[in-house]
C-alpha positions, 0 to 999 in steps of 0.5 A: 483523531478519532477516525471512526467520529471524522469520517463520519462528520461527528468530529469536523477537524479545522486545517490547524488542526489536521496540520498538528496531526501532520507535526505529530507524525513528524515528531513520531518519526523523528523519534523512530529515526534517533532510535535507528541512529542508536541501533546502528551506531551500537552495530557499529560499534560491534563491529557488525554493520560492515555484515549488515543489510538494512532496510528502512520501509514502511507499511502504509502512509497517513491521511490527514484530511485528504478523500475526507479520511483520517489515518490509515485503511479504507482507500488505495490513495497514494497518500497511503502507498508511497512509502520511504524504501531506504536500502543500505548494502555493505560494500556498496559506497555509492548511494542512488536515489531510484525514482521509477516505481518498487513494490515492497514485494521487491524485497523478498527476492532482493534479500534472498539475492543478497544473502546468497540464497537460491532457491529456484521453488520458492523464486518461481513462487515470488510476484516480486523481482530484485531491486538490485537487478532492476537498478544495475539494469535500469529496468524496472516495472512499468506497473505496481499493484496493491490490494485492500480488503473489506474492513472490519466493521465492529468499532464502527458499529459501535462508536458511530451505528448510525454512519453503517449504511453509509459506511457500508456503500461507501467504504465495505468492498474489496479495492485493488489499484494498478499504477503507471508512473502516470496514472491509477486505476482502482477497481471496487468490488461495489462498481465505483471504480476510479481513474487518475492522472497522477501527472496532472492531479497528483492529489487524486481528487479528479476521478476521470473514468468516465471522461476517460473510459478507453483508459479505463478500460485498458488499465482494467485489463492490466489488472485482470491479467495480473490477477489471472496469472495466479488465479488458483491462489486468489479466489474472485471477490463477489460483488454481491457477497457480504462481509460476513460470507468474506470473513468465513472464506478467509476463516476456512482458508486459515482452517486449510492451512 
């Protein structure tokens, strides 16, 4: 499961091999699930579970050959963005599955409410929305935002140096995506934008950005409005800036902090 060799075409994998990687991922999930069960059993035995909020989530999904990719990174397709989210709140016996989109940034304000923490200044700075309120009011966000910064290139340069011109053209870019219940628009700093009809094409294999220009412009505008809402905290990324310049900007921000 060598990500760099696979993406560079140096180590192709058969459907059977990719299937085995999926089996390994399911086995890993089962292993984690078993230990979560162990933890919950201990909390029950210690009489702490009724005073504990339990949230199970994931930081990303995985690619198993989809879009010519392996593992995670390099894209904002649903193979990486759709993750499990389970919340158990003490005293709530009725379970409910929510179909509309939510975002991981919604967890912070949700936990603040559940912990009865009332800090107006903090709340004003949050972009997420309390999931409990969304569920109670049955009012969910109409869009979800995702971002991906330029990838680190060191490992790629060492393992597949001959692939670097292609890598930089295809993957050395910043991505931002706005997803609705029906479509996803992916903005790219290299100008290679993408648009997908998620109802007809859930695998995101057919880019319709050129055949549906009106919708692409509309969703691009939604993304711009979201970005402009906190422009003071998010510097614009130049299409011509190099990875080194981008890294230096990040280091400068860290030094400022």
